[in-house]
N, CA, C and O atoms as a DFTB+ gen file, in Angstrom:
220 C
 N C O
     1  1     -15.960       5.666       1.404
     2  2     -14.982       4.894       0.662
     3  2     -14.661       3.615       1.434
     4  3     -14.320       3.656       2.616
     5  1     -14.775       2.498       0.753
     6  2     -14.456       1.213       1.369
     7  2     -13.142       0.729       0.791
     8  3     -12.980       0.627      -0.425
     9  1     -12.210       0.433       1.674
    10  2     -10.905      -0.049       1.246
    11  2     -10.944      -1.561       1.123
    12  3     -11.471      -2.256       1.991
    13  1     -10.381      -2.056       0.040
    14  2     -10.376      -3.484      -0.224
    15  2      -9.011      -4.077       0.119
    16  3      -8.484      -4.902      -0.626
    17  1      -8.444      -3.657       1.242
    18  2      -7.144      -4.155       1.662
    19  2      -7.237      -4.778       3.043
    20  3      -8.043      -4.373       3.880
    21  1      -6.385      -5.779       3.255
    22  2      -6.256      -6.386       4.565
    23  2      -4.776      -6.534       4.854
    24  3      -3.985      -6.635       3.917
    25  1      -4.372      -6.551       6.117
    26  2      -2.968      -6.793       6.413
    27  2      -2.503      -8.108       5.754
    28  3      -3.189      -9.129       5.798
    29  1      -1.333      -8.037       5.156
    30  2      -0.799      -9.193       4.456
    31  2      -0.977      -9.130       2.948
    32  3      -0.292      -9.844       2.215
    33  1      -1.897      -8.277       2.467
    34  2      -2.103      -8.145       1.028
    35  2      -0.858      -7.583       0.372
    36  3      -0.153      -6.762       0.959
    37  1      -0.590      -8.028      -0.850
    38  2       0.517      -7.512      -1.648
    39  2      -0.023      -6.408      -2.565
    40  3      -1.063      -6.569      -3.204
    41  1       0.702      -5.285      -2.616
    42  2       0.257      -4.131      -3.404
    43  2       1.455      -3.501      -4.124
    44  3       2.612      -3.751      -3.788
    45  1       1.133      -2.680      -5.119
    46  2       2.145      -1.813      -5.720
    47  2       1.594      -0.388      -5.732
    48  3       0.383      -0.169      -5.711
    49  1       2.510       0.561      -5.765
    50  2       2.140       1.968      -5.941
    51  2       2.362       2.271      -7.408
    52  3       3.511       2.382      -7.836
    53  1       1.295       2.409      -8.201
    54  2       1.465       2.595      -9.643
    55  2       2.200       3.879     -10.007
    56  3       2.743       3.985     -11.107
    57  1       2.227       4.858      -9.100
    58  2       2.936       6.102      -9.358
    59  2       4.443       5.931      -9.151
    60  3       5.247       6.587      -9.813
    61  1       4.819       5.036      -8.216
    62  2       6.218       4.779      -7.899
    63  2       6.500       3.291      -7.981
    64  3       6.762       2.651      -6.962
    65  1       6.449       2.731      -9.186
    66  2       6.628       1.283      -9.353
    67  2       7.997       0.820      -8.900
    68  3       8.169      -0.349      -8.553
    69  1       8.994       1.731      -8.896
    70  2      10.326       1.351      -8.477
    71  2      10.409       1.066      -6.962
    72  3      11.432       0.578      -6.482
    73  1       9.345       1.366      -6.220
    74  2       9.309       0.991      -4.808
    75  2       9.241      -0.521      -4.649
    76  3       9.595      -1.059      -3.599
    77  1       8.786      -1.202      -5.694
    78  2       8.656      -2.660      -5.642
    79  2       7.328      -3.073      -5.045
    80  3       6.411      -2.270      -4.870
    81  1       7.263      -4.354      -4.741
    82  2       6.049      -4.922      -4.160
    83  2       6.024      -4.608      -2.676
    84  3       7.028      -4.722      -1.974
    85  1       4.846      -4.210      -2.223
    86  2       4.690      -3.907      -0.793
    87  2       3.697      -4.849      -0.156
    88  3       2.829      -5.417      -0.818
    89  1       3.847      -5.004       1.171
    90  2       2.900      -5.818       1.942
    91  2       2.210      -4.907       2.932
    92  3       2.856      -4.194       3.700
    93  1       0.873      -4.940       2.903
    94  2       0.083      -4.097       3.814
    95  2       0.349      -4.567       5.251
    96  3       0.245      -5.753       5.563
    97  1       0.697      -3.601       6.118
    98  2       0.966      -3.882       7.521
    99  2      -0.262      -3.559       8.377
   100  3      -0.672      -4.357       9.221
   101  1      -0.843      -2.375       8.146
   102  2      -1.997      -1.974       8.940
   103  2      -2.817      -0.950       8.159
   104  3      -2.329      -0.310       7.228
   105  1      -4.075      -0.816       8.569
   106  2      -4.983       0.128       7.947
   107  2      -5.705       0.874       9.070
   108  3      -6.375       0.270       9.908
   109  1      -5.554       2.201       9.066
   110  2      -6.248       3.043      10.042
   111  2      -6.929       4.152       9.263
   112  3      -6.272       5.056       8.747
   113  1      -8.253       4.075       9.182
   114  2      -9.059       4.992       8.368
   115  2      -8.542       4.968       6.947
   116  3      -8.525       3.905       6.326
   117  1      -8.111       6.128       6.395
   118  2      -7.664       6.130       5.000
   119  2      -6.144       5.983       4.881
   120  3      -5.594       6.115       3.787
   121  1      -5.460       5.710       6.003
   122  2      -4.008       5.565       5.970
   123  2      -3.625       4.084       6.022
   124  3      -3.999       3.353       6.939
   125  1      -2.870       3.675       5.007
   126  2      -2.438       2.277       4.904
   127  2      -0.914       2.258       5.053
   128  3      -0.199       2.919       4.299
   129  1      -0.429       1.494       6.032
   130  2       1.021       1.326       6.203
   131  2       1.442       0.114       5.391
   132  3       0.922      -0.989       5.562
   133  1       2.411       0.354       4.491
   134  2       2.875      -0.701       3.583
   135  2       4.386      -0.802       3.700
   136  3       5.084       0.212       3.729
   137  1       4.891      -2.031       3.767
   138  2       6.336      -2.269       3.801
   139  2       6.756      -2.658       2.382
   140  3       6.492      -3.774       1.935
   141  1       7.412      -1.729       1.678
   142  2       7.839      -1.967       0.295
   143  2       9.239      -2.578       0.269
   144  3      10.083      -2.266       1.110
   145  1       9.473      -3.469      -0.726
   146  2      10.737      -4.179      -0.773
   147  2      11.940      -3.268      -1.049
   148  3      13.048      -3.582      -0.614
   149  1      11.753      -2.159      -1.754
   150  2      12.887      -1.312      -2.124
   151  2      13.038      -0.047      -1.292
   152  3      14.123       0.534      -1.250
   153  1      11.974       0.391      -0.631
   154  2      12.051       1.666       0.114
   155  2      11.604       1.548       1.567
   156  3      11.583       2.543       2.292
   157  1      11.248       0.339       1.995
   158  2      10.859       0.151       3.379
   159  2       9.410       0.573       3.652
   160  3       8.555       0.561       2.767
   161  1       9.179       0.940       4.895
   162  2       7.815       1.201       5.351
   163  2       7.359       2.612       4.959
   164  3       8.067       3.594       5.182
   165  1       6.168       2.685       4.374
   166  2       5.576       3.963       3.986
   167  2       4.131       3.984       4.479
   168  3       3.441       2.965       4.468
   169  1       3.689       5.166       4.910
   170  2       2.281       5.364       5.253
   171  2       1.646       6.078       4.066
   172  3       2.023       7.199       3.726
   173  1       0.677       5.413       3.442
   174  2       0.033       5.921       2.234
   175  2      -1.367       6.406       2.582
   176  3      -2.155       5.679       3.186
   177  1      -1.666       7.642       2.194
   178  2      -3.020       8.145       2.319
   179  2      -3.747       7.772       1.032
   180  3      -3.457       8.331      -0.026
   181  1      -4.681       6.840       1.111
   182  2      -5.306       6.317      -0.090
   183  2      -6.269       7.320      -0.736
   184  3      -6.808       7.057      -1.812
   185  1      -6.483       8.456      -0.090
   186  2      -7.237       9.536      -0.758
   187  2      -6.338      10.192      -1.816
   188  3      -6.843      10.739      -2.796
   189  1      -5.014      10.142      -1.627
   190  2      -4.079      10.796      -2.525
   191  2      -3.392       9.818      -3.486
   192  3      -3.108      10.175      -4.629
   193  1      -3.126       8.607      -3.039
   194  2      -2.435       7.604      -3.847
   195  2      -3.272       6.342      -3.877
   196  3      -3.638       5.805      -2.831
   197  1      -3.574       5.873      -5.070
   198  2      -4.374       4.664      -5.205
   199  2      -3.457       3.462      -5.372
   200  3      -2.803       3.310      -6.404
   201  1      -3.411       2.617      -4.365
   202  2      -2.608       1.388      -4.452
   203  2      -3.323       0.351      -5.286
   204  3      -4.553       0.318      -5.332
   205  1      -2.548      -0.500      -5.950
   206  2      -3.115      -1.603      -6.722
   207  2      -2.780      -2.914      -6.032
   208  3      -1.620      -3.205      -5.741
   209  1      -3.810      -3.691      -5.779
   210  2      -3.623      -5.011      -5.170
   211  2      -3.115      -5.972      -6.255
   212  3      -3.578      -5.925      -7.394
   213  1      -2.173      -6.833      -5.898
   214  2      -1.658      -7.807      -6.856
   215  2      -1.771      -9.209      -6.268
   216  3      -1.879      -9.400      -5.057
   217  1      -1.743     -10.175      -7.174
   218  2      -1.755     -11.584      -6.775
   219  2      -2.936     -11.947      -5.975
   220  3      -3.077     -13.101      -5.570
């Protein structure tokens, strides 16, 4: 699986849209750390949750 994210990318979690827009902080294997505007920093396992890149 190739991840199409880089630090600084803006993303949303389509399952939890109320988290707001997030900015990718780091990527380590399948774990992406994202700082969301409404809930703060979350570590997302992209095997379980598919983030959508925006803008």
